[in-house]
C-alpha positions in Angstrom: 40.9 -27.1 -20.6 43.0 -30.2 -21.6 45.5 -29.4 -18.8 42.8 -29.0 -16.2 41.0 -32.2 -17.0 44.3 -34.2 -17.0 45.6 -32.6 -13.7 48.4 -30.7 -15.4 47.3 -27.1 -15.1 50.5 -26.2 -13.2 53.1 -28.5 -14.7 51.9 -28.1 -18.3 51.3 -24.3 -18.2 52.8 -22.0 -20.8 53.6 -19.6 -17.9 51.8 -16.6 -19.4 49.5 -14.1 -17.7 46.5 -16.1 -19.2 47.7 -19.6 -18.3 45.2 -20.2 -15.5 42.1 -18.2 -16.8 38.8 -20.0 -17.1 40.1 -23.6 -16.9 36.5 -24.8 -16.0 35.0 -23.0 -19.0 37.7 -24.1 -21.3 37.3 -27.7 -20.0 33.7 -27.5 -21.3 35.0 -26.4 -24.7 37.7 -29.0 -24.8 35.2 -31.8 -24.0 32.9 -30.6 -26.8 35.8 -30.4 -29.3 37.2 -33.8 -28.4 33.9 -35.7 -28.5 31.9 -34.0 -31.3 32.3 -32.7 -34.8 33.3 -29.0 -35.5 29.7 -28.3 -36.7 28.2 -29.9 -33.6 30.5 -27.8 -31.4 29.4 -24.6 -33.2 25.8 -25.5 -33.0 25.9 -26.4 -29.3 27.8 -23.2 -28.3 25.5 -21.0 -30.5 22.5 -22.6 -28.9 23.7 -21.7 -25.4 24.6 -18.2 -26.6 21.1 -17.8 -28.0 19.7 -18.2 -24.4 20.8 -14.7 -23.8 18.3 -13.5 -26.4 15.6 -15.6 -24.7 16.6 -14.0 -21.4 16.4 -10.6 -22.9 12.9 -11.5 -24.2 11.8 -12.4 -20.7 13.3 -9.2 -19.2 11.5 -7.2 -21.9 8.2 -8.8 -21.0 8.7 -7.7 -17.4 9.7 -4.1 -18.5 6.7 -3.8 -20.9 4.3 -5.4 -18.3 1.8 -2.6 -18.6 1.4 -2.9 -22.4 -1.3 -4.8 -24.1 -0.3 -8.5 -24.7 0.2 -8.3 -28.4 2.3 -5.1 -28.1 4.3 -6.6 -25.3 5.2 -9.7 -27.3 6.0 -7.7 -30.4 8.3 -5.2 -28.7 10.0 -8.0 -26.7 10.6 -10.0 -29.9 12.0 -6.9 -31.6 14.3 -6.1 -28.8 15.6 -9.7 -28.7 16.2 -9.9 -32.4 18.0 -6.5 -32.4 20.4 -7.8 -29.8 21.5 -10.4 -32.3 23.4 -7.9 -34.5 25.7 -6.3 -31.9 29.5 -6.5 -32.8 30.3 -8.9 -30.0 27.3 -11.2 -30.3 27.6 -11.4 -34.1 31.3 -12.1 -34.0 31.2 -14.7 -31.2 28.4 -16.9 -32.5 29.6 -20.5 -32.2 33.0 -19.4 -30.9 34.8 -20.0 -27.6 35.5 -16.5 -26.2 32.8 -17.0 -23.5 31.4 -13.5 -23.2 28.1 -14.1 -24.8 28.0 -17.7 -23.7 27.8 -16.6 -20.0 25.5 -13.6 -20.7 22.2 -15.3 -20.1 22.6 -15.9 -16.3 23.4 -12.2 -15.8 20.4 -11.1 -17.9 18.2 -13.6 -16.0 19.5 -12.1 -12.7 18.5 -8.6 -13.9 15.0 -9.9 -15.0 14.5 -11.6 -11.6 15.5 -8.4 -9.7 13.2 -6.3 -11.9 10.4 -8.8 -11.0 11.3 -8.5 -7.3 11.3 -4.7 -7.4 8.0 -4.5 -9.3 6.0 -7.0 -7.4 4.1 -6.2 -4.2 5.1 -9.5 -2.7 6.3 -10.1 0.9 9.9 -9.7 1.8 10.3 -13.4 2.1 9.6 -13.7 -1.6 11.9 -10.8 -2.4 14.7 -12.5 -0.4 14.1 -15.5 -2.6 14.4 -13.4 -5.8 17.5 -11.6 -4.6 19.2 -14.9 -3.5 18.6 -16.5 -6.9 20.0 -13.5 -8.8 23.0 -13.5 -6.5 23.6 -17.2 -7.2 23.4 -16.7 -10.9 25.9 -13.7 -11.0 28.3 -15.4 -8.6 28.3 -18.5 -10.7 29.3 -16.8 -14.0 31.8 -14.6 -12.2 33.5 -17.8 -11.0 33.7 -19.0 -14.5 35.0 -15.7 -16.0 36.2 -12.9 -13.7 35.2 -10.1 -16.1 31.5 -10.8 -15.2 32.2 -9.2 -11.7 31.6 -5.9 -13.6 27.9 -6.8 -13.6 27.9 -7.9 -9.9 29.1 -4.5 -8.9 26.7 -2.8 -11.3 23.8 -4.8 -9.8 24.8 -4.1 -6.2 24.8 -0.3 -6.6 21.7 -0.2 -8.9 19.9 -2.1 -6.1 20.9 0.5 -3.6 19.8 3.4 -5.8 16.4 1.8 -6.7 15.6 0.8 -3.1 16.5 4.2 -1.8 14.2 5.8 -4.4 11.5 3.4 -3.3 12.1 4.7 0.2 12.4 1.3 1.9 13.6 1.2 5.4 17.4 1.0 5.7 17.1 -2.3 7.5 15.1 -3.8 4.6 17.6 -2.4 2.1 20.5 -3.9 4.1 18.8 -7.2 4.3 18.2 -7.5 0.6 21.7 -6.4 -0.2 23.1 -8.9 2.2 21.2 -11.8 0.8 22.3 -10.8 -2.8 25.9 -10.4 -1.8 26.1 -13.6 0.3 24.4 -15.7 -2.4 26.8 -14.3 -5.0 29.8 -15.0 -2.8 28.6 -18.6 -2.1 28.2 -19.5 -5.7 31.5 -17.8 -6.7 33.4 -19.8 -4.1 31.6 -23.0 -5.0 32.5 -22.8 -8.7 36.0 -21.3 -8.4 37.2 -23.1 -5.3 39.0 -26.0 -7.0 41.0 -23.7 -9.3 41.6 -21.0 -6.6 42.8 -23.6 -4.0 45.2 -25.2 -6.5 46.7 -21.8 -7.4 46.9 -20.9 -3.7 48.7 -24.1 -2.9 51.3 -23.6 -5.6 51.6 -19.8 -5.8 50.1 -18.3 -2.6 47.7 -16.3 -4.8 44.3 -17.8 -5.6 43.9 -15.7 -8.8 47.6 -15.9 -9.9 49.1 -14.0 -11.6 46.5 -11.2 -11.2 46.4 -8.7 -8.3 49.7 -9.8 -7.0 50.1 -6.4 -5.4 47.6 -7.7 -2.8 48.6 -11.3 -2.5 52.4 -10.8 -2.9 53.1 -14.2 -4.3 56.9 -14.9 -4.3 56.6 -16.2 -7.9 55.9 -12.8 -9.4 56.6 -9.2 -8.9 54.2 -7.4 -6.6 52.1 -5.5 -9.1 48.6 -5.5 -10.6 48.7 -6.5 -14.2 46.6 -4.4 -16.7 46.4 -4.6 -20.4 47.0 -0.9 -21.0 46.1 -0.9 -24.7 42.5 -0.3 -24.0 42.3 2.4 -21.4 41.6 6.0 -22.4 44.5 8.4 -21.4 42.4 11.3 -20.0 39.0 12.1 -18.5 37.9 13.4 -21.9 38.8 10.0 -23.3 36.6 8.2 -20.8 33.7 10.6 -21.4 34.0 10.3 -25.2 34.5 6.5 -25.4 30.9 5.6 -26.2 31.0 8.1 -29.0 34.3 6.8 -30.4 32.6 3.5 -30.9 30.6 5.2 -33.7 33.6 5.4 -35.9 35.3 2.6 -37.8 38.5 2.4 -35.8 41.6 1.3 -37.8 43.5 0.6 -34.5 46.8 1.4 -36.2 48.5 2.0 -32.8 49.0 -1.4 -31.1 49.8 0.4 -27.8 46.6 2.2 -27.6 43.6 0.7 -29.4 39.9 1.6 -29.1 37.7 -1.2 -27.9 39.0 -4.3 -29.6 41.8 -5.7 -31.8 39.6 -5.7 -34.8 37.7 -2.7 -36.3 34.1 -2.4 -35.4 31.4 0.2 -35.1 28.2 0.6 -33.0 25.9 3.6 -32.3 24.1 2.0 -29.4 26.1 3.4 -26.5 26.4 6.9 -28.0 22.6 7.0 -28.5 21.9 5.9 -25.0 24.3 8.3 -23.3 22.8 11.2 -25.3 19.3 10.2 -24.1 20.4 9.5 -20.5 20.5 13.2 -19.2 16.9 13.8 -20.5 15.8 10.6 -18.8 17.5 11.6 -15.5 15.9 15.0 -15.5 12.5 13.6 -16.3 12.6 11.1 -13.5 14.0 13.7 -11.0 11.1 16.1 -11.9 8.5 13.3 -11.3 10.1 12.5 -8.0 10.1 16.2 -7.0 6.4 16.5 -7.9 5.6 13.3 -5.9 4.5 11.4 -9.0 5.1 7.7 -9.5 8.0 6.5 -11.6 8.8 3.2 -13.3 11.1 1.7 -10.8 11.9 -1.3 -13.1 13.2 1.1 -15.8 15.1 3.1 -13.2 16.8 -0.1 -12.1 17.6 -1.3 -15.6 19.1 2.1 -16.6 21.1 2.4 -13.3 22.5 -1.1 -13.9 23.5 -0.2 -17.4 25.2 3.0 -16.6 27.0 1.8 -13.4 28.2 -1.4 -15.1 29.5 0.7 -18.0 31.5 2.9 -15.6 32.9 -0.1 -13.8 33.9 -1.6 -17.1 35.6 1.6 -18.2 37.7 1.7 -15.0 38.6 -1.9 -14.9 38.9 -3.1 -18.5 37.8 -0.7 -21.3 37.9 -3.8 -23.6 34.8 -4.0 -25.7 34.3 -7.7 -25.6 33.6 -7.6 -21.9 30.6 -5.3 -22.6 28.7 -8.3 -24.1 25.8 -8.2 -21.6 25.3 -4.4 -22.0 25.5 -4.7 -25.8 22.7 -7.3 -25.7 20.6 -5.1 -23.3 21.3 -1.9 -25.2 18.2 -2.1 -27.5 15.9 -2.6 -24.5 17.6 0.1 -22.4 
């Protein structure tokens, strides 16, 4: 952050694989640290992080829309408070890792899309909803690339839900296009200053990552991966949610489970046990021509698809912050 604000991101770099990550986000942290007290920094960051709980409350209100008012408020409050105690959220309160700090725009995007899918409004209104959700997700992806996991999850969950709704293909294509274009515009708008600087110096706008695509002369042509986190077999990928249930000592630094520090959570294992029963129940309702709750279908599809993308791309637990917050609701 200091280097970016003072125009020394390139000249003052430590030349590591993380030298150019999140300079805009870290500039925000640097500004806070340089102008306020440590306690004030913690309180400001924690307040922004807590917006993800408020966003979860709003999403819960949309999901429980058919419930009585008092039950809806009680359940939404319970879900929001439960999200507070996840391993990532609890460990990052007031800290500068950025995962939970940027969670609220993604959860708001999910809430907006749930509202768009549920409402009987015109397509003009739906286009508005889809464009706002795209702008939110593109914005946080520009600040931290790992949030692209959720853009992909949203994209394919939109397809699944709209196909089940049996919308015309032209309508589905239109809604997907407005979401994708909006996400791309906000991503470029926020990342352009950094990306252009890296392109000018290294001929790779996300240097040093994905250099197998951009082939910058300043680095070997390969795609960097932190291989400590990836399962080594198909069985490892399938069992990963259940391995979170055990207190991992992470004694092998070359192959850790989830994070550098030991943690334990049962949320993902419980959800993936319930998931097959949910899928069968929804399939039976569709087969019988009965109505299903499309907002819940969308939320579950987003959760599962984002988890799969995360496993393939990262397998590092911190980047599951959004899903951890949404797990009690899902």
